[in-house]
N, C-alpha and C positions, 0 to 999 in steps of 0.2 A: 638564436633563430627560432622563429615561432612554427610550431607544427599545427596546422589547421585541418581539422577533419569534419566534413559534412556528410552525414549518413542518412540515406533515405531507404526505407524498406517498403516494398509493395507486395502484398499477397493477397489471395482470395481463398476463403474457405467457404464451400458451397455445400448444400445438401446435408445439412447437419440435422439428422433426424434420429429419433430413438424413443422407444417406449420407456418412459421414465417412472419407474418404480410402482410396485404394489405394496399395500400395507404389510407389515410384518417382515420387511427387509432385514438382512443379516446386519448384526450390530458390529460396531468398529472392533477390530482385533486387538487394539492396544487400549489400555485402561484409560479412561477419560478422567482428567483431573479438573476440567474447566466446566463451568456452568453453561448448558446448552441454551440457546435462544429459543423463544417460542416459534419463530419462524426462521427457516433457512432458505437462502436464495442461491448461494453459489454452487451447491452440489448439483442442482438440476437447471439453474438459470430461471427457476420459477419459484415463487414463495410456496413452501411445503412445510408440513408438520416434521419436525426433527425425527420423531419415532418411526416415520415411513421411509427414512433415507438408508439406502444399503451401502453407501459409500462411507469410508473411514473419515469422519468430520470431528473437528474440535471448534469451539467458539469461546473466544476470550471477550467477555462483556465489558462495557464501559464501568459498570458497577464493580466488577472484579479489578479492573485497572486501578480505581480510586481506592478500594479497600486495601489493596497491596501496595499502593504508593508507587506504582510504576510511572516512568516519566518517558520511556521511549518504547517504539514498537518492537525493537529487538528484545527488550527486557520481558515484553508480553509474550513474545514467540518462544522465549526460553522455557515458559512454563507449560508448553504443549508437547505431549508425547509424539515421538517420531520426527521432530523438527530439531536441527542443530544450527546454531548460530556461531559463526566464526568472525571475530573481528580482532584488530590490533588494539593496543592500549591507547588511550586518549580519545577525547571527543573528536568526531569528525573523520576519524580514520575509517577505511572501507569496512563495511560489514556485510558479509553474505550469509544466505540462508539455504540450507540443504534440507530436503524432505526425503526421508527413508534412504539416504545415501545418494540420491540423485545429484548431478550437478546443479549448481545454483542457476544455471541458464536453462534449466529444464522445469523450473518453477515459474508460473505466470503469476504476476504480482499486479494488483489493481487498487484504485481508489473508486469506489462507487462504480465498478465495473469498467473504468477506463484504465488501459494497460499502462503500466509505468516501466516495463522491461526496455533496456537499452538496445538500440537498433544495431550497434556495433558488436557488443559482446554477448547480448542476449540475456544476460542477468540484470540484477538490480541491487544498487547499493543502498542499503537501509540506513546509513549513518546520519541522515539528516530528517528522519521520520520521528516526530514526537507524538504524543498520544492525545493531544488536544482535540476536541470536538469529535472524538471517536464513540460512536454507538457501540460497535462490536468489530471483531476481526475474525472472519471466518476462514478457517483452514481445511481444505480437502486434500487428503493424502491418496496417492495413487494416480494412475493415468486418467486424465480428462480430455483427451484429444478430441473425442466425438463432439464435445461441447465447446472447447476453447482452442483448438488447433494443436499443432505438433510441439509447440513450446510449452506444454502443460503435462508432459508425461510423468513428471514427478509430483505434480500436484498444483494446486491453485491456492493463493492467499488474496483475499478480498477485504480490503479496509472499507468499512461502511460508516459514513458520518451520521450525526445525530439529526432526528427530525424533532423539532421543538414540541413541548407540550403546550396545550391551549393556554392562552393569556400572554402576559409580557413578563420576561424574565431577564435577569442580568446577574453576572457574577465576576468576581475579581480575585486574583491570587497573587501573592508575593512570597517568594522563598529564598533562603540563603542557606549555604553549607560550606563544607570544607573545600580546599583547592579553588577558591575564588568562584564557587558556584553561586550564581545568581539567576533567578527566574522571576518573571512577571507574565501574568496572562488575564485576559479579560473576554467576556462571551456576552452577547446580547441576543434576544430572540423575541418572536411575537408570533403567535398562531391563532387561527380561529377556524371555523367550519369551512371557509372558502379557501384558505392557504396559509402560508407560512413564510417567514424570512428569518434568517440567522446571520450572525457574522461573529468572527473570533479572531484574536490575535495574541501571539505569545512571543517572548524574547527569552533566550537562555544563553548564558555564557559561562565558560569553565577555563580554568587554568590547570589543565590536566597534567599527569605525569608524561614522560617522554614517550612518544609513539614508539620509539626505538627500545624501550624498557630501560628503566634506571638500573636494575640489576645487572645489565650487560654493559655498565660504564657509560650511560648516557644520562646526564643530569639534567639537560635542557628541559624546560616545561613547555609543553606545545598547547596553545590556547585554541579554543573554539567558540564561536559565536553562532547562533542560529534563530531565524525568525520565521514564523509561519503565520500565514493569513488565510483564513477560509470563509468562504461565503456560501449561502445555499438559499434557494427559494423554490416554492412549489404552489400548485393550485390545482383545484379540480375544474373539470369542464363537462358539460354535457351530462351532468349528474353523477356519473360514475367513472369518467375519465380522470387520468392524473398525469401532470407534467411536472418534472423536477428538474432543476438546474443547479449545478454545483461548480465552484471554483476553489482551487487550493494553489497557494503560491508558496513555495518553500525555498529559503535562501540560507546558506551557511557558509562560514569563513572558518579555515582551520589551518594550523601550522602542522606540516607533515616533515618527515624525515627521509633520509636516503638509504642507500644499500651499500655496504661495505664488502667489495668483492674479494677481500683478503680473508676476512673472517666469515664470509657468507651470512652475516647478520645485519639487521638494521642499524644504522648509526645516525647520530645527531646531525641534523642539517639546519643551521640557523636562520636559513633565508628561503626555505621552500614554504610557500603559502599556496593555497588553493580556494577559489571562490566557485560555489555551484548555485545555480538558480534553476528551479523547476516550476513550471506552470502547468496545471492540469484542469481541463475543463470537461464537463460532462452534461449532457442532456438526455433525459428519457421521457418518452410518451407512451402511454398505455391506455387502452380504451376496450372494454368488453363489447364485442359486436352482437353477441348472442349469449344465451345461458350456457353455451358449451364452447364458445370460441372467444379468445382474447388476443388482440393484435397489438404489438409493442414495436416501438422503434427507439433506436439509441444512437447518439452521435458522441464522439470522444476526440479530444486533442491534447496531446502531451508535447511540451517544448522543454528540453533539458540542455544547459550549457555548463561545462566545466572548464574552468581557466586556471592553469597553473603558472606560477612565476617562481623563478629561483636564479638570481644573480650569479650564483656559484657554479650551476649546473644547468647548461643549455637543454639537456635531456628532460628537465622538469618544466620546461616552458611549453605549454600547450593550451589549445583552444578547441575543444571538442563540442561539437553542436549536433543535436539530435531532435528530429520532430517526428511525430506519429499521428496519423489521422485515422479514424475508425468510423464505421457505419454498420449498423446492424439492424435486421428486420427479423422478427420472431412472432410465430404464431404458436399458441397453446391451445390444443383440442382436448377437452375434458372428456375422455371417453367413457369413464365411468367414476364412480365416487372415489376409487382407489388408483385410477390409471390416468395418466396424461400423456398425450403425444406432443412433442415439441419439434416444430420444423422451423428452420431459420436459415438466414444467409448473412455472412460478415464479409466486409470489405475492409481491407487495412492498407 
């Protein structure tokens, strides 16, 4: 028997206003081990100098990801202080992130400002996120409800994709490893003074150890396949205006295991498979109106579908669909050199 679940969430967050930071704000209380970006966006929803941010912020840059040989977002987040990643063994198994001990559904997760969190559970499963085309990951620890709503009392994780360098560029990658690990990726981009366009694709497969753990008497290997496509384009208008569009499509297939109610441990399930597809669309428009006022608009759409099949256990047959629409309007008033007032409206 199929269990079909369609979840819609509708919420409005208005009157988001606050004076955002003066220079010389307090530093993060946790030791920073990651390189900070030249500009931070997530902590204030406005590009600012990291030295003026009073929130506890870490940034994992694309350069650091490449240098350390990281392949997934969960690997990158494990390097960040105050962030705990919990996942089962094997590729494609559920991966949850906890910031400062808060529940996983109390951390807002975004790609280019577009919300990824589930409408049903509130959290986000990081299992299918790889690091392709990522410029940086900004992590803000602590309550951010004034800027992002009640689902961000633990913090915010914003994955920001790359903006191409001027000129035409391309790259390709092929990798092989143990346990049937295979990976291929390619990226192309072009940019000039007027605008840019980029596209990337990657495919990863792995025959991992049992999700139920081999040391617990479960020898079955659970496979995982993942493909990711990303596209972005942007252009300037009216001299100093900027419009950016991004598309991310993620799909992964994984073999999962079941639960033994006698031992209360995970146990091998030879026929439990899961397919997951996620589409993320984002559009951002920004234009300085005067020297002291900038107006921005944002649009976001996320669609996520998870389908489970198990001929041995009907409880593992499911089709869970979720959609999320976002609209935001934000005005930044530059009160002084070191002070900015942000007023905005969000509809979800």
